Structure formats: structure tokens, C-alpha cells
C-alpha positions in Angstrom: -9.5 20.6 -33.3 -6.9 22.5 -30.9 -4.1 23.9 -32.0 -1.2 25.0 -30.2 -2.4 28.3 -27.9 0.7 29.7 -28.3 0.7 30.4 -32.1 -1.3 34.0 -30.4 1.1 35.2 -28.6 4.0 35.4 -31.6 2.3 38.3 -33.0 3.3 40.4 -29.6 5.7 37.8 -28.3 8.5 36.5 -30.0 9.7 33.2 -29.3 12.4 34.3 -27.4 10.3 36.1 -24.6 8.2 32.8 -24.0 11.1 30.5 -24.1 13.2 32.8 -21.4 10.0 33.1 -19.5 10.2 29.1 -18.8 13.7 29.0 -17.8 13.3 31.9 -15.8 10.6 29.9 -14.0 12.7 26.8 -13.9 16.0 28.9 -12.6 13.1 30.1 -9.9 12.1 26.3 -8.9 15.8 25.4 -8.6 16.6 28.4 -6.3 13.6 28.2 -3.9 14.2 24.4 -3.6 17.8 25.2 -2.3 16.8 28.1 -0.3 13.9 26.2 1.2 16.4 23.3 2.3 19.0 25.2 3.3 16.5 27.4 5.2 14.4 24.0 6.9 18.1 22.3 6.9 15.9 19.1 5.6 19.7 18.0 4.0 21.3 18.3 7.4 18.5 16.7 9.3 18.6 13.7 6.9 22.3 12.9 7.1 22.6 13.6 10.6 20.0 11.1 11.1 21.3 8.4 8.5 24.6 9.0 10.3 22.9 7.7 13.4 21.2 5.3 12.2 24.2 3.9 11.2 26.1 3.5 14.8 23.0 1.4 15.8 22.6 -0.9 12.4 22.2 -4.3 12.9 23.5 -5.6 9.5 24.9 -4.0 6.2 22.5 -3.7 3.4 24.4 -4.3 0.6 25.0 -2.2 -3.0 22.3 -5.1 -4.5 20.3 -4.7 -2.2 19.6 -0.5 -1.9 19.2 -1.1 -5.3 17.0 -3.2 -5.0 15.1 -0.7 -2.8 15.8 1.9 -5.2 13.5 0.2 -7.5 10.5 -1.0 -5.1 10.6 2.7 -4.0 10.5 4.6 -7.5 7.5 1.8 -8.6 5.7 2.1 -5.5 5.7 5.3 -3.8 6.7 7.5 -6.8 5.0 5.9 -9.9 2.0 4.7 -8.3 2.0 6.7 -4.7 1.4 3.4 -2.9 1.6 5.3 0.0 -1.8 6.8 0.2 -4.0 4.2 2.3 -7.4 5.9 1.1 -7.7 5.2 -2.7 -9.7 8.3 -3.6 -6.8 10.3 -2.3 -4.2 8.2 -3.9 -6.8 8.5 -7.8 -6.9 12.0 -7.1 -3.1 12.3 -6.8 -2.1 10.4 -9.4 -4.2 12.5 -11.7 -2.6 15.7 -10.4 0.9 14.6 -10.8 0.8 13.0 -14.1 -1.6 16.0 -15.5 0.9 18.2 -14.1 4.1 16.2 -16.0 2.3 16.2 -19.0 1.4 19.8 -18.9 4.7 21.1 -17.8 6.6 18.6 -20.4 4.5 19.3 -23.8 4.3 23.0 -22.7 8.1 23.3 -22.8 7.8 21.2 -26.0 5.2 23.6 -27.7 7.5 26.8 -26.5 10.8 25.2 -28.0 10.0 23.4 -30.4 7.3 25.0 -32.1 6.8 28.7 -31.2 5.1 30.0 -34.8 2.3 29.0 -36.8 4.6 28.4 -39.3 6.8 25.4 -37.6 3.1 23.0 -37.2 3.1 21.5 -33.6 1.4 17.9 -34.1 -1.9 17.3 -32.9 -1.4 15.1 -30.7 1.0 17.3 -28.7 -1.2 20.1 -28.7 -3.8 17.8 -27.4 -1.6 16.4 -24.3 -1.3 19.7 -23.3 -5.1 20.1 -23.0 -5.5 16.3 -21.8 -2.5 17.4 -18.9 -4.5 20.7 -18.0 -7.7 18.8 -17.8 -6.1 16.0 -15.4 -4.5 18.4 -13.3 -8.5 20.0 -12.9 -9.9 16.8 -11.9 -7.3 15.6 -9.6 -7.3 19.0 -7.8 -10.4 19.7 -7.7 -11.7 16.5 -6.6 -8.5 16.9 -3.7 -10.1 20.5 -2.8 -13.8 19.9 -2.4 -13.9 16.8 -1.1 -10.8 14.7 0.4 -9.0 17.4 2.1 -8.1 16.2 5.7 -9.4 19.8 7.3 -12.8 20.0 5.2 -13.4 15.9 4.9 -12.7 15.5 8.5 -12.6 18.3 10.2 -15.8 20.3 9.3 -14.1 22.9 8.0 -15.4 24.8 4.7 -14.0 24.1 1.3 -13.0 28.3 1.2 -11.1 28.0 4.0 -7.2 29.0 3.1 -4.4 28.9 5.0 -0.7 29.2 3.2 -0.3 26.1 2.6 -3.2 26.0 0.0 -1.0 28.4 -2.1 0.9 25.3 -4.3 -2.7 23.5 -4.8 -4.4 26.7 -5.4 -1.7 28.5 -7.8 -1.6 25.1 -9.1 -5.5 24.5 -10.1 -5.5 28.2 -11.1 -2.4 28.0 -13.5 -4.1 24.9 -15.6 -7.7 26.4 -15.2 -7.2 29.4 -17.2 -4.6 27.7 -19.6 -7.5 25.8 -20.9 -9.8 28.8 -20.5 -7.7 30.7 -22.3 -7.2 28.0 -25.0 -10.5 27.7 -25.7 -11.7 31.7 -25.8 -9.0 32.0 -28.5 -10.3 34.8 -30.6 -12.8 36.4 -27.9 -10.3 40.0 -27.6 -9.8 41.6 -24.7 -11.2 38.5 -22.7 -9.0 36.1 -24.0 -6.0 38.3 -23.3 -7.5 38.5 -19.6 -7.4 35.2 -18.9 -3.7 34.7 -20.4 -2.6 37.5 -18.1 -4.2 35.1 -15.0 -2.9 32.0 -16.6 0.3 33.7 -16.1 0.3 35.6 -12.9 -0.9 32.5 -11.6 2.0 29.9 -13.3 4.3 32.9 -11.7 3.4 32.2 -8.6 3.1 28.6 -8.7 6.8 28.3 -9.3 8.1 31.6 -7.5 6.7 31.0 -4.2 8.5 27.0 -3.6 9.4 28.9 -0.3 6.3 28.9 0.9 4.3 26.3 -0.7 5.1 22.2 -0.8 6.2 22.2 -4.1 10.1 21.3 -2.6 8.6 18.6 -0.8 7.7 16.6 -4.0 11.7 17.0 -4.6 13.1 15.7 -1.1 10.2 13.3 -0.1 11.5 10.5 -2.6 14.9 10.8 -0.7 13.5 10.7 2.7 11.3 7.4 1.7 14.7 5.7 0.5 16.3 6.7 3.9 13.2 5.2 5.7 13.9 1.6 3.6 17.2 1.8 4.6 17.0 2.2 8.0 14.3 -0.6 8.3 16.4 -2.9 6.3 19.5 -2.7 8.4 17.6 -2.9 11.3 18.3 0.6 13.0 14.6 0.9 13.3 14.8 5.1 13.2 16.9 4.8 16.3 13.5 3.2 18.2 14.3 0.6 20.4 13.5 -3.2 19.2 10.5 -4.1 21.9 9.8 -7.6 20.5 7.1 -9.4 22.2 5.1 -8.7 25.4 4.9 -11.7 26.8 9.0 -12.4 26.1 10.0 -12.8 30.0 13.3 -10.5 28.8 11.1 -7.5 27.3 9.4 -7.7 30.4 12.6 -7.6 32.6 13.7 -4.6 30.8 10.6 -3.1 30.8 8.9 -3.8 34.0 5.8 -1.3 33.8 4.4 -4.3 31.0 3.8 -7.1 33.4 2.8 -4.0 36.6 -0.2 -2.9 34.1 -0.9 -5.6 31.5 -0.2 -8.5 33.5 2.2 -11.6 33.1 0.3 -12.2 29.3 -0.9 -9.0 27.9 -4.5 -9.8 26.0 -4.0 -8.6 22.7 -5.1 -5.1 22.1 -7.4 -5.2 19.2 -6.2 -3.2 15.6 -6.0 0.1 17.2 -6.0 2.9 14.3 -6.0 0.6 11.9 -9.8 -0.4 12.6 -11.5 2.3 10.6 -10.9 3.0 7.3 -8.1 5.2 6.1 -10.3 8.7 5.2 -7.5 11.2 6.1 -4.3 10.2 4.1 
């Protein structure tokens, strides 16, 4: 039966110090996201793209329809990650995402609500902390060794590292050494070493938002919602509405179609959909 691993810290770290660390990491994430948005001009891009789309919109999307699209976004892209066509990639992502949420929330609850043995943390809460970390490990290592595009499709070795791997590696190290630290309680200096690695990994995770994919998690839903609006109002991301290739008006507008494909272009097949999705 596991107990709150943060109890062991109360001998040399006061609850105030642990709570300050959690708050500092929250501030680091917020600051990193803001700097990332300013540096990459993501908000400016989405705003300008939205303004452009409004000029070419063919209909006005009502408030009720926008609400329906928002609910659909939360139910599909956010809660169930339906944008992943590869079922293994989707399952790996869901395990990692929900495990990370459970791990982070329970960590905050244990540190702020039950920082000392006298507080008596509920066994279910402690179990959820370990389950969340384990879910991240299962989903993350599954992705790292078997699903990554550069490993699964491009033949690169799993140990090849690039800066884009900073998020997943620091996340895996955080949860892995959190579990090892908890399991090896009472192991003396070795347990302290595992704790220090755990803290170093978590600090890296939350303080390197500007150089990792962490910020991506926050503005991705906003980008997905904007795309739904653009498709609903008919602006089609400022792309032309080609229509049917056999339509005489379309062929008159685009004379290259009959020139190269004839007056009745043949069905060209499934194209990229011919192969089952393995890369996303």
C-alpha cells in the first residue's frame, strides 16, 4: 500500500517550500506560453487569418452554431483526440494526456492539502498519483519506441535526439523517476538521488516551454475551433472553391483541367487515403 511520497520531504523541506516550487512552475509555464506566443506571433497569425476569412465568408455563423462547434471540439478533438487517424497514436496520446493531468492535479492536491503525515492523505488520492505517472510512462514509452514518425516511418534509431524531443523526454523522466523515488523510499542516498533527478526533470519540463511543444497544447484547441468556423462560414481558409471538375463553368475558369485531363476527368482514386494512416 503506497503512502504519500511527499511525507518524506517534510523532514528537510517545509510545506511552504514545496508549495512555492509548485507555484513557481505554474508561473514558469504561463510565462513560457506568453513568450512563445509573442515570439512566434501565433495569436497575431490567428487573428489576421480570421479577419481574412471573414472577408471571404459566404454565410454568417450564428452564436448557437458556434456553441455547437465548440462542444463538438471539446468532445472530439480535446477529450477523445479524434484528429489522430492512427488508433495506436490516439491511444498513446490519450494515456499520456490523461495520465499527465491526473499526475499534475494529484501532485498539487497532495502538496497543498496533505503536506505532512499528520494530515493523512486519502489512499485513493495517493493511488491516483501513482496511476497517473504510470499512464504517462505507458503512453509515452509506447510513443517513443514504436510510434514516432521518424522511428516508425523514416527508419531513424529510437535514441536519436532533437530539440523537439525535449518535452516528451523531460515528461517521461519526471514520471519515471517520480515512481522510482516513491518505490525506493527508505533506500537512503539512492532515494535522494532519484528525487533530485525527478525534480531536475520536472523543472526542465516546466521551464523550457519556449523550446518544447508544451505551448502547443494550449493554443491547439483555439486553432482547431477557428478552422471549424472557417469551414462553417464557407471561407475555406481563403482557398478557392473548385467544385466538380466536370462542371463546364469550372473548366472555363481553370482551362488547364480539360487541357490535361479531358472534358470528363476520370476518378483519380483514393490518393493518400489509399494507405492506412500510420504517421499521425
